[in-house]
VEXDREN-2710 file (C-alpha; in Angstrom, 1 decimal):
% VEXDREN-2710
k/r/px/py/pz
1/UNK/-50.5/1.0/-88.1
2/UNK/-50.5/-2.2/-90.2
3/UNK/-52.3/-5.2/-89.0
4/UNK/-52.3/-8.8/-90.4
5/UNK/-52.9/-12.4/-89.6
6/UNK/-50.3/-15.2/-89.5
7/UNK/-50.9/-18.9/-88.9
8/UNK/-48.0/-20.8/-87.2
9/UNK/-46.6/-21.8/-83.8
10/UNK/-45.1/-19.1/-81.7
11/UNK/-41.8/-20.9/-81.1
12/UNK/-41.0/-20.9/-84.8
13/UNK/-41.6/-17.1/-85.4
14/UNK/-38.7/-14.7/-86.1
15/UNK/-39.8/-11.3/-84.9
16/UNK/-38.7/-8.2/-83.0
17/UNK/-41.2/-9.2/-80.3
18/UNK/-43.6/-12.0/-79.5
19/UNK/-46.5/-11.4/-77.1
20/UNK/-47.9/-14.2/-75.1
21/UNK/-50.1/-14.5/-72.0
22/UNK/-49.7/-15.6/-68.4
23/UNK/-52.5/-16.4/-66.1
24/UNK/-52.4/-16.0/-62.3
25/UNK/-50.6/-18.7/-60.4
26/UNK/-47.9/-18.7/-63.1
27/UNK/-50.1/-20.6/-65.6
28/UNK/-48.8/-20.2/-69.1
29/UNK/-51.1/-19.9/-72.1
30/UNK/-50.5/-22.5/-74.9
31/UNK/-48.1/-20.3/-76.9
32/UNK/-46.2/-19.3/-73.8
33/UNK/-45.9/-23.0/-72.9
34/UNK/-44.4/-23.6/-76.3
35/UNK/-41.8/-20.8/-75.8
36/UNK/-41.1/-22.1/-72.4
37/UNK/-40.3/-25.5/-73.8
38/UNK/-37.9/-24.4/-76.5
39/UNK/-36.2/-22.1/-73.9
40/UNK/-35.7/-25.0/-71.5
41/UNK/-38.0/-23.6/-68.9
42/UNK/-36.7/-20.0/-69.0
43/UNK/-40.1/-18.4/-68.7
44/UNK/-41.0/-20.6/-65.8
45/UNK/-37.8/-19.6/-64.0
46/UNK/-38.6/-15.9/-64.5
47/UNK/-42.1/-16.3/-63.1
48/UNK/-40.8/-18.3/-60.1
49/UNK/-38.6/-15.3/-59.2
50/UNK/-41.8/-13.2/-58.9
51/UNK/-41.1/-10.8/-61.7
52/UNK/-44.7/-11.2/-62.9
53/UNK/-47.7/-12.6/-61.1
54/UNK/-50.1/-12.8/-64.0
55/UNK/-52.6/-10.2/-62.8
56/UNK/-54.7/-8.5/-65.5
57/UNK/-52.7/-5.9/-67.4
58/UNK/-49.3/-6.7/-65.9
59/UNK/-46.5/-6.8/-68.5
60/UNK/-42.9/-7.9/-68.6
61/UNK/-40.4/-7.6/-71.4
62/UNK/-37.7/-10.3/-71.8
63/UNK/-34.8/-9.9/-74.1
64/UNK/-33.0/-12.6/-76.1
65/UNK/-34.7/-15.6/-74.5
66/UNK/-32.6/-18.7/-75.2
67/UNK/-33.9/-21.1/-77.8
68/UNK/-36.2/-18.6/-79.4
69/UNK/-36.0/-16.7/-82.7
70/UNK/-37.3/-13.4/-81.5
71/UNK/-35.5/-10.4/-80.0
72/UNK/-38.1/-9.9/-77.2
73/UNK/-40.9/-11.7/-75.5
74/UNK/-43.6/-9.6/-73.9
75/UNK/-45.5/-11.4/-71.2
76/UNK/-49.0/-10.1/-70.5
77/UNK/-50.9/-10.9/-67.3
78/UNK/-54.3/-12.4/-68.1
79/UNK/-55.7/-12.7/-64.6
80/UNK/-57.5/-15.8/-63.4
81/UNK/-58.2/-18.2/-66.2
82/UNK/-61.8/-18.9/-65.1
83/UNK/-62.6/-15.2/-64.8
84/UNK/-61.4/-14.1/-68.2
85/UNK/-64.2/-12.4/-70.0
86/UNK/-64.8/-9.8/-72.7
87/UNK/-63.9/-6.8/-70.5
88/UNK/-60.7/-8.4/-69.2
89/UNK/-59.7/-9.4/-72.7
90/UNK/-60.0/-5.8/-73.9
91/UNK/-58.1/-4.5/-70.9
92/UNK/-55.2/-6.9/-71.3
93/UNK/-55.0/-6.1/-75.0
94/UNK/-54.9/-2.4/-74.2
95/UNK/-52.1/-2.9/-71.7
96/UNK/-50.2/-5.0/-74.2
97/UNK/-50.4/-2.3/-76.9
98/UNK/-49.2/0.3/-74.5
99/UNK/-46.3/-1.8/-73.4
100/UNK/-45.4/-2.5/-77.0
101/UNK/-45.5/1.3/-77.7
102/UNK/-42.7/1.8/-75.1
103/UNK/-40.4/-0.8/-76.7
104/UNK/-38.2/-0.3/-79.7
105/UNK/-39.9/-3.1/-81.7
106/UNK/-40.9/-2.2/-85.2
107/UNK/-43.1/-5.2/-85.6
108/UNK/-44.6/-7.8/-83.3
109/UNK/-46.6/-11.0/-83.4
110/UNK/-49.3/-11.2/-80.8
111/UNK/-50.6/-14.6/-79.5
112/UNK/-53.5/-13.4/-77.3
113/UNK/-56.4/-14.3/-79.6
114/UNK/-55.8/-17.9/-78.5
115/UNK/-57.3/-17.0/-75.1
116/UNK/-60.7/-18.7/-74.5
117/UNK/-63.5/-16.1/-74.2
118/UNK/-66.8/-17.8/-73.5
119/UNK/-69.2/-17.6/-76.6
120/UNK/-66.7/-15.5/-78.6
121/UNK/-65.1/-16.8/-81.8
122/UNK/-61.9/-15.7/-83.6
123/UNK/-63.8/-13.2/-85.7
124/UNK/-64.8/-11.4/-82.5
125/UNK/-61.5/-11.7/-80.8
126/UNK/-59.4/-10.4/-83.7
127/UNK/-61.8/-7.6/-84.4
128/UNK/-61.6/-6.5/-80.7
129/UNK/-57.8/-6.9/-80.8
130/UNK/-57.5/-4.5/-83.8
131/UNK/-59.9/-2.0/-82.3
132/UNK/-58.3/-2.0/-78.9
133/UNK/-54.7/-1.8/-80.1
134/UNK/-55.4/0.9/-82.6
135/UNK/-57.2/2.9/-79.9
136/UNK/-54.3/2.5/-77.5
137/UNK/-51.7/3.6/-80.0
138/UNK/-53.7/6.6/-81.2
139/UNK/-52.0/10.0/-81.1
140/UNK/-53.2/13.4/-82.1
141/UNK/-50.2/15.7/-82.9
142/UNK/-51.1/17.0/-86.3
143/UNK/-51.3/20.6/-85.0
144/UNK/-48.0/20.6/-83.2
145/UNK/-45.1/22.3/-84.9
146/UNK/-42.7/19.8/-83.3
147/UNK/-43.6/16.2/-82.8
148/UNK/-42.9/14.7/-79.4
149/UNK/-39.8/12.5/-79.2
150/UNK/-41.1/9.1/-78.1
151/UNK/-39.4/5.7/-78.3
152/UNK/-42.3/4.4/-80.4
153/UNK/-41.2/2.6/-83.5
154/UNK/-44.0/0.1/-83.8
155/UNK/-45.3/-0.1/-87.4
156/UNK/-46.8/-3.5/-87.7
157/UNK/-48.9/-5.9/-85.5
158/UNK/-49.4/-9.5/-86.6
159/UNK/-52.1/-11.5/-84.9
160/UNK/-50.7/-15.0/-84.5
161/UNK/-52.9/-18.1/-84.6
162/UNK/-51.9/-21.7/-84.2
163/UNK/-55.1/-23.2/-85.7
164/UNK/-55.3/-23.1/-89.5
165/UNK/-59.0/-23.5/-89.6
166/UNK/-59.4/-20.2/-87.7
167/UNK/-58.1/-18.2/-90.6
168/UNK/-61.5/-17.5/-92.3
169/UNK/-63.0/-16.2/-89.1
170/UNK/-59.9/-14.2/-88.2
171/UNK/-59.7/-12.6/-91.6
172/UNK/-63.3/-11.5/-91.4
173/UNK/-62.6/-10.1/-87.9
174/UNK/-59.5/-8.3/-89.2
175/UNK/-61.5/-6.7/-92.1
176/UNK/-64.2/-5.5/-89.7
177/UNK/-61.7/-4.4/-87.1
178/UNK/-59.7/-2.3/-89.6
179/UNK/-62.8/-0.5/-90.9
180/UNK/-64.1/0.2/-87.4
181/UNK/-60.7/1.3/-86.1
182/UNK/-60.3/3.7/-89.0
183/UNK/-63.8/5.1/-88.4
184/UNK/-63.1/5.6/-84.7
185/UNK/-59.9/7.4/-85.6
186/UNK/-61.9/9.7/-87.9
187/UNK/-64.4/10.5/-85.1
188/UNK/-61.5/11.1/-82.6
189/UNK/-59.7/13.4/-85.0
190/UNK/-62.8/15.4/-85.6
191/UNK/-63.6/15.7/-81.9
192/UNK/-60.0/16.8/-81.1
193/UNK/-59.8/19.5/-83.8
194/UNK/-60.3/23.0/-82.5
195/UNK/-63.5/24.8/-83.3
196/UNK/-61.7/27.4/-85.5
197/UNK/-60.9/24.5/-87.9
198/UNK/-63.8/22.1/-87.3
199/UNK/-66.6/24.4/-88.3
200/UNK/-70.0/23.4/-89.8
201/UNK/-68.5/24.1/-93.2
202/UNK/-65.6/21.8/-92.4
203/UNK/-67.9/19.0/-91.4
204/UNK/-69.7/19.4/-94.7
205/UNK/-66.4/19.3/-96.6
206/UNK/-65.5/16.1/-94.8
207/UNK/-68.8/14.5/-95.7
208/UNK/-68.3/15.5/-99.4
209/UNK/-64.8/14.0/-99.3
210/UNK/-66.3/10.7/-98.1
211/UNK/-68.8/10.9/-100.9
212/UNK/-66.1/11.3/-103.5
213/UNK/-64.2/8.3/-102.0
214/UNK/-67.1/5.9/-101.9
215/UNK/-69.4/5.4/-104.9
216/UNK/-72.3/4.1/-102.7
217/UNK/-72.4/7.3/-100.6
218/UNK/-74.5/10.2/-101.7
219/UNK/-73.9/13.5/-99.9
220/UNK/-76.2/16.5/-99.8
221/UNK/-75.6/19.8/-97.9
222/UNK/-78.5/22.2/-97.2
223/UNK/-77.6/25.8/-96.7
224/UNK/-79.4/28.4/-94.6
225/UNK/-81.8/29.4/-97.4
226/UNK/-82.7/25.8/-98.0
227/UNK/-83.5/25.3/-94.3
228/UNK/-85.5/28.5/-94.2
229/UNK/-87.7/27.3/-97.1
230/UNK/-88.3/24.1/-95.2
231/UNK/-89.2/25.8/-92.0
232/UNK/-86.4/24.6/-89.7
233/UNK/-87.0/27.3/-87.2
234/UNK/-85.5/25.5/-84.3
235/UNK/-82.1/24.7/-85.9
236/UNK/-81.8/28.1/-87.4
237/UNK/-82.6/29.8/-84.1
238/UNK/-79.5/28.2/-82.6
239/UNK/-77.4/29.3/-85.5
240/UNK/-78.5/32.9/-85.3
241/UNK/-75.8/34.0/-82.9
242/UNK/-72.9/32.7/-85.0
243/UNK/-71.1/34.1/-88.0
244/UNK/-70.5/30.5/-89.2
245/UNK/-73.3/29.4/-91.5
246/UNK/-75.3/26.4/-90.3
247/UNK/-75.4/23.2/-92.5
248/UNK/-77.7/20.3/-92.7
249/UNK/-75.6/17.4/-94.0
250/UNK/-77.1/14.1/-95.2
251/UNK/-75.2/11.0/-96.3
252/UNK/-77.1/8.2/-98.0
253/UNK/-75.4/4.8/-98.1
254/UNK/-77.1/2.3/-100.4
255/UNK/-75.9/-1.2/-99.9
256/UNK/-79.2/-2.9/-100.4
257/UNK/-82.2/-2.5/-102.8
258/UNK/-84.3/0.6/-102.5
259/UNK/-87.2/-1.5/-101.1
260/UNK/-85.2/-2.0/-97.9
261/UNK/-86.0/0.8/-95.4
262/UNK/-82.8/2.5/-94.1
263/UNK/-81.5/3.0/-90.6
264/UNK/-81.3/6.7/-90.0
265/UNK/-78.5/8.0/-87.8
266/UNK/-78.9/11.6/-86.6
267/UNK/-75.8/13.3/-85.0
268/UNK/-75.7/16.5/-83.1
269/UNK/-73.1/18.8/-84.7
270/UNK/-72.6/21.8/-82.5
271/UNK/-69.0/22.5/-83.4
272/UNK/-68.6/24.9/-80.5
273/UNK/-71.1/25.5/-77.6
274/UNK/-70.7/28.6/-75.5
275/UNK/-74.2/28.1/-74.2
276/UNK/-75.3/31.2/-76.1
277/UNK/-76.9/34.0/-74.0
278/UNK/-77.2/31.4/-71.2
279/UNK/-73.4/31.3/-71.3
280/UNK/-71.4/28.5/-69.7
281/UNK/-68.7/29.0/-67.1
282/UNK/-65.3/29.7/-68.4
283/UNK/-63.8/26.5/-66.8
284/UNK/-63.4/23.8/-69.4
285/UNK/-65.3/25.7/-72.0
286/UNK/-62.4/24.8/-74.4
287/UNK/-63.8/21.2/-74.3
288/UNK/-67.0/22.4/-75.9
289/UNK/-65.4/21.8/-79.3
290/UNK/-66.4/18.1/-78.8
291/UNK/-70.1/19.0/-78.8
292/UNK/-70.1/17.8/-82.4
293/UNK/-69.1/14.2/-81.4
294/UNK/-72.6/12.9/-82.4
295/UNK/-71.9/14.3/-85.9
296/UNK/-68.5/12.8/-85.9
297/UNK/-69.8/9.4/-85.0
298/UNK/-72.3/9.5/-87.8
299/UNK/-69.7/10.5/-90.4
300/UNK/-67.5/7.7/-89.1
301/UNK/-70.2/5.1/-89.1
302/UNK/-71.2/5.9/-92.7
303/UNK/-67.5/5.7/-93.7
304/UNK/-67.2/2.3/-92.2
305/UNK/-70.4/1.1/-93.8
306/UNK/-69.1/2.1/-97.2
307/UNK/-65.6/0.6/-96.5
308/UNK/-67.2/-2.7/-95.5
309/UNK/-69.8/-2.6/-98.3
310/UNK/-72.5/-3.6/-95.8
311/UNK/-75.6/-5.0/-97.5
312/UNK/-78.0/-2.6/-95.8
313/UNK/-79.2/1.0/-96.3
314/UNK/-78.1/3.7/-93.9
315/UNK/-78.8/7.5/-93.8
316/UNK/-76.8/9.9/-91.8
317/UNK/-78.3/13.3/-90.9
318/UNK/-76.1/16.0/-89.3
319/UNK/-77.5/19.4/-88.2
320/UNK/-74.3/21.5/-87.8
321/UNK/-73.9/24.9/-86.2
322/UNK/-72.2/26.9/-83.5
323/UNK/-74.0/28.1/-80.4
324/UNK/-72.7/31.6/-79.8
325/UNK/-73.8/34.8/-77.9
326/UNK/-74.3/37.9/-80.0
327/UNK/-76.7/40.7/-80.6
328/UNK/-78.6/38.4/-83.0
329/UNK/-78.6/35.3/-80.7
330/UNK/-81.8/33.7/-79.4
331/UNK/-82.8/34.8/-75.9
332/UNK/-84.5/33.1/-73.0
333/UNK/-88.2/33.6/-73.5
334/UNK/-88.1/33.5/-77.3
335/UNK/-90.5/31.2/-79.0
336/UNK/-89.6/29.4/-82.2
337/UNK/-91.5/27.1/-84.6
338/UNK/-89.9/23.8/-85.5
339/UNK/-90.0/21.9/-88.8
340/UNK/-92.8/19.8/-87.3
341/UNK/-94.9/22.9/-86.7
342/UNK/-94.7/22.6/-82.9
343/UNK/-93.7/25.7/-81.1
344/UNK/-91.0/25.8/-78.4
345/UNK/-90.3/28.4/-75.7
346/UNK/-86.6/28.8/-75.2
347/UNK/-86.0/28.9/-71.4
348/UNK/-82.3/28.2/-71.6
349/UNK/-80.2/28.8/-74.7
350/UNK/-77.7/26.2/-73.5
351/UNK/-80.2/23.5/-74.2
352/UNK/-79.5/23.9/-77.9
353/UNK/-78.7/20.4/-78.9
354/UNK/-82.3/19.2/-78.7
355/UNK/-83.4/22.2/-80.8
356/UNK/-81.2/21.3/-83.8
357/UNK/-82.0/17.6/-83.3
358/UNK/-85.7/18.0/-83.3
359/UNK/-85.7/19.5/-86.8
360/UNK/-83.3/16.8/-88.0
361/UNK/-85.5/14.1/-86.6
362/UNK/-88.5/15.5/-88.4
363/UNK/-86.4/15.8/-91.6
364/UNK/-85.5/12.1/-91.3
365/UNK/-89.2/11.2/-91.9
366/UNK/-88.7/11.8/-95.7
367/UNK/-86.4/8.7/-95.9
368/UNK/-89.1/6.5/-94.4
369/UNK/-86.6/4.8/-92.0
370/UNK/-87.1/1.5/-90.3
371/UNK/-85.5/3.0/-87.2
372/UNK/-83.9/6.3/-86.2
373/UNK/-81.1/6.6/-83.7
374/UNK/-79.9/10.0/-82.6
375/UNK/-76.5/10.5/-81.1
376/UNK/-75.7/13.6/-79.0
377/UNK/-73.5/15.0/-76.3
378/UNK/-76.8/16.3/-74.9
379/UNK/-76.8/16.7/-71.1
380/UNK/-74.4/17.2/-68.3
381/UNK/-77.0/15.3/-66.2
382/UNK/-76.0/12.1/-68.1
383/UNK/-72.4/12.5/-66.9
384/UNK/-73.6/12.9/-63.3
385/UNK/-75.9/9.8/-63.7
386/UNK/-73.7/7.4/-65.5
387/UNK/-70.2/8.9/-65.4
388/UNK/-67.8/8.2/-68.3
389/UNK/-68.6/4.4/-68.5
390/UNK/-71.9/4.2/-70.2
391/UNK/-73.9/6.2/-72.7
392/UNK/-77.5/6.9/-71.8
393/UNK/-80.1/5.0/-73.9
394/UNK/-83.8/6.0/-74.2
395/UNK/-86.2/4.6/-76.7
396/UNK/-89.8/4.5/-77.8
397/UNK/-89.4/1.0/-79.2
398/UNK/-88.6/-2.1/-77.0
399/UNK/-87.0/-4.2/-79.8
400/UNK/-84.7/-1.3/-80.9
401/UNK/-83.6/-0.7/-77.3
402/UNK/-82.9/-4.4/-76.9
403/UNK/-80.9/-4.5/-80.1
404/UNK/-78.8/-1.6/-79.0
405/UNK/-78.2/-3.3/-75.6
406/UNK/-77.1/-6.4/-77.4
407/UNK/-74.7/-4.4/-79.6
408/UNK/-73.4/-2.8/-76.4
409/UNK/-72.7/-6.2/-74.9
410/UNK/-71.0/-7.4/-78.1
411/UNK/-68.9/-4.4/-78.7
412/UNK/-68.0/-3.4/-75.1
413/UNK/-69.2/0.1/-75.9
414/UNK/-71.6/0.3/-73.0
415/UNK/-75.1/1.8/-72.7
416/UNK/-77.5/2.0/-69.9
417/UNK/-81.3/2.4/-70.4
418/UNK/-83.2/5.1/-68.7
419/UNK/-87.0/5.4/-68.5
420/UNK/-89.0/7.4/-71.0
421/UNK/-92.2/7.6/-69.0
422/UNK/-95.1/10.0/-69.6
423/UNK/-94.7/11.1/-65.9
424/UNK/-91.8/13.3/-66.9
425/UNK/-93.6/15.1/-69.8
426/UNK/-95.3/17.6/-67.4
427/UNK/-91.8/19.2/-66.7
428/UNK/-91.8/20.5/-70.3
429/UNK/-95.1/22.4/-70.1
430/UNK/-95.1/26.0/-71.2
431/UNK/-97.7/28.8/-70.7
432/UNK/-96.8/30.3/-74.0
433/UNK/-95.9/27.6/-76.5
434/UNK/-96.4/23.9/-77.1
435/UNK/-93.5/23.1/-74.9
436/UNK/-90.4/24.5/-73.3
437/UNK/-86.9/23.4/-74.2
438/UNK/-85.9/22.4/-70.6
439/UNK/-87.7/20.7/-67.8
440/UNK/-85.8/21.9/-64.7
441/UNK/-82.9/20.3/-62.8
442/UNK/-84.5/17.0/-62.0
443/UNK/-84.0/14.1/-64.4
444/UNK/-82.3/16.3/-67.0
445/UNK/-81.3/13.5/-69.3
446/UNK/-84.8/12.0/-69.3
447/UNK/-86.6/15.3/-69.9
448/UNK/-84.2/16.1/-72.8
449/UNK/-85.2/12.7/-74.3
450/UNK/-88.9/13.4/-73.6
451/UNK/-88.5/16.6/-75.6
452/UNK/-87.1/14.7/-78.5
453/UNK/-89.7/12.0/-78.2
454/UNK/-92.4/14.6/-79.2
455/UNK/-90.8/14.7/-82.7
456/UNK/-90.5/10.9/-83.1
457/UNK/-94.0/9.6/-83.0
458/UNK/-94.0/8.6/-86.6
459/UNK/-91.1/6.1/-86.3
460/UNK/-89.2/3.8/-84.1
461/UNK/-86.5/5.8/-82.3
462/UNK/-83.7/5.6/-79.8
463/UNK/-81.6/8.4/-78.3
464/UNK/-78.0/8.0/-77.2
465/UNK/-76.7/10.6/-74.8
466/UNK/-72.9/10.4/-75.1
467/UNK/-72.0/13.5/-73.0
468/UNK/-70.0/11.4/-70.7
469/UNK/-68.5/8.8/-73.1
470/UNK/-67.4/10.9/-76.1
471/UNK/-64.7/12.7/-74.2
472/UNK/-62.0/11.9/-71.6
473/UNK/-60.8/14.7/-69.4
474/UNK/-57.7/15.2/-67.2
475/UNK/-54.2/14.3/-68.4
476/UNK/-55.6/12.0/-71.1
477/UNK/-58.0/14.7/-72.4
478/UNK/-59.4/14.0/-75.8
479/UNK/-62.0/12.4/-77.9
480/UNK/-62.8/8.7/-77.4
481/UNK/-64.6/8.0/-80.7
482/UNK/-67.5/6.5/-78.9
483/UNK/-70.2/5.3/-79.7
484/UNK/-68.8/4.3/-83.2
485/UNK/-68.1/0.7/-82.1
486/UNK/-71.6/0.4/-80.7
487/UNK/-73.2/1.8/-83.9
488/UNK/-71.2/-0.4/-86.1
489/UNK/-72.0/-3.5/-84.0
490/UNK/-75.7/-2.6/-84.2
491/UNK/-75.5/-2.3/-88.0
492/UNK/-73.4/-5.5/-88.3
493/UNK/-76.0/-7.4/-86.2
494/UNK/-78.7/-6.3/-88.6
495/UNK/-77.1/-8.0/-91.6
496/UNK/-79.1/-11.2/-92.5
497/UNK/-77.3/-14.4/-91.8
498/UNK/-77.2/-15.3/-95.6
499/UNK/-75.6/-12.0/-96.4
500/UNK/-73.0/-12.5/-93.6
501/UNK/-72.2/-15.9/-95.0
502/UNK/-71.7/-14.4/-98.5
503/UNK/-69.4/-11.8/-97.1
END
């Protein structure tokens, strides 16, 4: 999809389709009013007939409106004007994109960024518009022998603005939106690929491809022998049951001087999770290909950093493996020694994500990071607690948690903070090792984070449990690309104001 910016009044645009908004009570947005005027009140007449009430997400396509230069006008309901906020703005954009997809229009000019969203400028509105539209128009059909016949012809979306002085903000928003949308697509593609294609080796090859594409990205891949020499006993324990070799993938993005400490992003990369000896039920096990969504989000975020040439340093660390049952797989009751030297009693082999993450978190210390954020489809308990709407957030550093919460508010990629209290640590006690890898049924998301916390005492750290947000089930089954928008917003928010101005 091609996106661009155009300055000019809606009524003078020649296009296959113009998109304008309508509030409840038949109130027209500025560009809709202009079209109504040149059409001698045609839009008002249509609305009086009750064809569209203006509720959020309602759409109506009008053909050959008199007095206009466009083939179609798509009216989009914007709800009550006073209640229009960030969430409603994203929703109506998504509905508009879906409606456009069903038309035969090859290109369209959209005048929805003119809507007034409190405390949000054109940079934010255009970036959100690009991200939402690209997400709504996404399709994954690369593995189908025959492509589905759909009426979709849309190739180009132009974001129309009537204020010339909004161009600079809008162009910056477009640039950011394009990079984030492309990185979300990368994460979705990786999450949707089957595990016989998206293996640990495949993830490593994708990282190397990014390194070749971007000069500021340095990629390193550690093999089994390298990890054995380091003493990554927890990660390698999970990999023992699989024929696919484990990888530890690192991507170093250098956008600032070496004196600037990096942000470290650590992504869980279990490319297929059977549960190991503690095997999962057969129902929906096919979806366990998305257990590498944390890894996908790290690859995507590093790609976007390089594309945007952000003036910061970021390190991505991806422990990648399968979790399979075999005669060589770890067993409940086994005890392994992590890279940190701490010993772990394996009570459940399906709690494998924390095992590979703990070694990766310890490994991140060598980069002397300012903060470390791990991203993982870690616990089913998080899905029960928060559903599909919010990722779980737990942190040992208040300012970092607050910064991620702000990024959540700015991006619309929601998180909800859970407690990381010492009270929960007793659930991880073991009679035979320094800790067990599970803490029982109660507070499963929190005890999983409590486990990881034991490996993060040397740095500021936050944990994002994306088990509920990285994947959509049912008829729309597939990867969502979350929390890439959240991560990118967090990184963009870290850029000093002077550097933003220069950009």
